[in-house]
N, C-alpha and C positions, 0 to 999 in steps of 0.2 A: 499380471500381477491379480491376484485376488482383490476383492474392492475392500474384504475383510482386513486383510494384511495393511492395505492402504493407510484404512481407517486408525485401527492401531500404530502405525507408525508417526500420522498426521498429531493423534492425541496424546503419544509419548515425548514427540518433540515442542510441541506446542507447550506442555505441562514442564519440558526442564528450561525451556525459554523464558516463559513467564516465571520461574523459581529465582532467577535473578532480575527481576523487575525493580526491585528497591535500588539496584546499583546501575542500572541504566535512565531511568525515568524521571524526570526533574522537572518542577513547574518551574516557569519562566520567573527568572528574578529583575530582571531590568523590563523597562517600557519595551526596549529594543527587542529584547527576547520575545517579548508578546507577540509582538509585531511580525518578527520572523515564524513564528509557531503558527499563525492566522494565515498566512500567506504561503505556506510550506505543503499539508497531510491531508486536500481537497480532495486530490486523486482517487483515494481509497473510495472514497463515497460514491462513485461512478460505477463501481461492481459489484455484484450481488455476491454473497457468501451463499453457497451451498452447502453450509452445515446447520444441525439442528439449533433451533434456538438457544439452548442451554450452552452450547459450547460457543457462542459467538464472543462474550468478553473475552474468552481466552484466545481467539485467534487476532481478536483487534489487539488485544496488549500482547502478544506475540509478534504482532507486524510493529507496533510503535517500537519496541525493545530493539528488533533486528533493525529498523530504521535509525534507531539512532547510535545502535552500534555502530553501522555503515557510515552514518555521519562522522562520527568520531576519530572515525578511520581514514577520513578524508575521501571516502570511496562514493562518490557522489556521480548520478546519472542524469544526463540532460534529459529534460521532458522530450518525450517526441512530439514530433510536428506530426498532425495528421494530415495527409496528402488526402486532396479530394480525387474519387475513385476517376478513372479513366473517360468511364461513360457520362459520368457528371460533366466532365468538363469539355467532352467533345459536344455534348447537348448543349451545356452553355454559350459555347462557339458559337453553334448552329442557330441559337436563338438572337443571338448578339447581331447577326449579320440582314 
């Protein structure tokens, strides 16, 4: 698929998702809500965004909206556990002997 087509699709979908932000994004109302929020959206900061800097706020807003929609539908995915690469495990075992 041509890159320009992908670009156009991403922008169009993001704009549509951002348009419903007022229905999905809400500030925490209780101290418990605030704690849940602070412990929940860190994983997204571990990845680089490969979009133009002017589009970054739209992407982040769209991600937050989609995340909240998933939470509202009880579509929760357990965080993935990072396994050590096989080479590192073998190397550590060898070093411990």
